[in-house]
C-alpha positions in Angstrom: 124.2 106.4 121.8 123.7 109.3 124.3 121.5 112.2 123.7 123.3 115.3 122.2 121.5 117.6 124.7 121.5 117.6 128.4 118.2 116.8 130.2 117.1 120.4 130.7 117.7 121.4 127.1 115.9 118.3 125.8 112.9 119.0 128.1 112.7 122.6 126.9 112.8 121.4 123.3 110.1 118.9 123.8 107.8 121.4 125.6 108.1 123.7 122.6 106.5 121.1 120.2 103.0 122.4 119.5 100.0 120.1 120.1 97.5 122.4 118.4 97.4 125.0 115.7 100.4 123.4 114.0 101.3 124.3 110.4 99.6 121.2 109.1 96.5 121.8 111.1 96.3 125.4 109.8 96.7 124.2 106.2 94.0 121.6 106.7 91.7 124.2 108.3 92.1 126.5 105.3 91.2 123.7 102.9 88.1 122.8 105.0 87.1 126.4 105.0 87.6 126.7 101.2 85.2 123.7 100.8 82.6 125.7 102.8 82.4 123.3 105.7 81.5 124.3 109.2 83.9 122.5 111.7 84.9 122.5 115.3 88.5 122.1 116.5 90.0 119.9 119.1 86.8 118.5 120.7 87.9 117.1 124.1 84.6 115.4 124.6 85.4 112.9 121.8 88.0 110.1 122.0 91.4 111.2 120.8 90.4 114.9 120.7 90.0 115.0 116.9 91.6 118.0 115.2 88.5 118.7 113.3 84.8 117.7 113.8 82.4 118.2 110.9 79.0 117.7 112.6 76.9 118.0 109.4 78.6 114.8 108.0 79.2 113.2 111.4 82.9 112.9 110.7 86.2 113.7 112.4 89.5 114.4 110.9 92.9 113.9 112.5 96.1 115.6 111.2 98.7 113.0 112.3 102.4 113.7 112.4 104.2 111.0 110.6 106.9 110.6 113.3 104.6 110.7 116.4 102.0 108.3 114.9 104.5 106.0 113.0 103.5 106.4 109.4 105.5 104.3 107.0 106.7 107.1 104.8 109.8 109.2 104.0 109.1 111.5 107.0 109.4 108.8 109.6 112.9 107.9 110.8 113.7 105.7 113.7 115.6 107.9 116.2 119.3 107.1 116.4 119.5 108.0 120.1 117.3 106.4 122.9 115.8 104.2 120.2 114.0 101.9 122.7 112.5 104.8 124.6 111.2 106.5 121.4 109.8 103.3 119.8 108.0 102.5 123.0 106.5 106.0 123.2 105.5 106.0 119.5 104.1 102.5 119.9 101.9 103.7 122.8 100.7 106.6 120.5 99.7 104.0 117.8 97.9 101.9 120.4 96.0 104.9 121.8 95.1 106.0 118.2 93.7 102.5 117.5 91.6 102.6 120.7 90.3 106.1 120.0 89.6 105.1 116.4 87.5 102.1 117.6 85.6 104.2 120.2 84.8 106.9 117.6 83.5 104.2 115.2 81.4 102.6 118.0 79.8 106.0 118.6 78.9 106.4 114.9 81.6 108.8 113.8 83.3 108.5 110.5 87.1 108.9 110.9 89.7 110.4 108.5 93.4 110.5 109.1 95.4 113.0 107.1 99.1 112.2 107.4 101.6 115.0 107.7 103.4 113.8 104.5 100.3 114.7 102.4 100.5 118.3 103.8 104.2 119.1 103.8 107.5 117.9 102.4 108.8 117.0 99.0 105.9 114.6 98.1 103.0 116.7 99.5 99.8 116.9 97.7 98.7 120.2 96.1 95.9 122.1 97.7 93.7 121.2 94.8 94.4 117.4 95.1 94.0 117.4 98.8 90.7 119.4 98.7 89.4 116.9 96.1 90.2 114.0 98.3 88.8 115.6 101.4 85.5 116.5 99.6 85.3 113.0 98.1 85.7 111.3 101.5 83.4 113.6 103.4 80.6 113.4 100.8 80.8 109.7 99.9 80.0 108.3 103.3 82.9 105.9 103.8 83.4 105.0 107.5 87.1 105.4 107.6 90.0 106.4 105.4 93.4 108.0 105.4 95.1 110.4 103.1 98.8 110.4 102.4 101.2 111.2 99.5 99.7 108.3 97.6 96.2 109.7 97.9 93.2 108.4 99.7 92.9 104.8 101.1 89.7 103.5 102.5 90.1 101.6 105.8 88.1 98.7 107.0 85.7 100.1 109.5 86.5 97.3 111.9 90.2 97.8 111.6 92.0 98.8 114.8 95.1 99.7 112.9 95.4 102.8 110.8 99.2 102.9 110.3 100.0 103.6 106.7 
């Protein structure tokens, strides 16, 4: 099936997609602030440029979009047009995520992925529920975890896959 937009329109639309200060990142930033945590944003010196770095607890937090990082939830839909292109692009994102995840773990960082579906949409967690899960993970010392609409899931520290 052909794209519904011409190449110039599609290119313009893709450039408009924010890569930082997204709505889900802003919501997560507010929750971290409400927990009284000091954090840094988008540290380019770390693999994967984590969305949030909490130095006091040596942890990083990624706010992953469910489409772009292929989360198995109601927000991910396989594109109807240019399916092969999109699945290859998304697959490369997942591979890069796994590589960055492993590099961060090798460097002694704890890693948390907060999926977009936990932050927005019909099944999103409340601010209170999300704050509790963030605080629980940050304070308990687990090496790696993810938060989605089902709550918090600890990940095997050696795992190279974090797809939900």
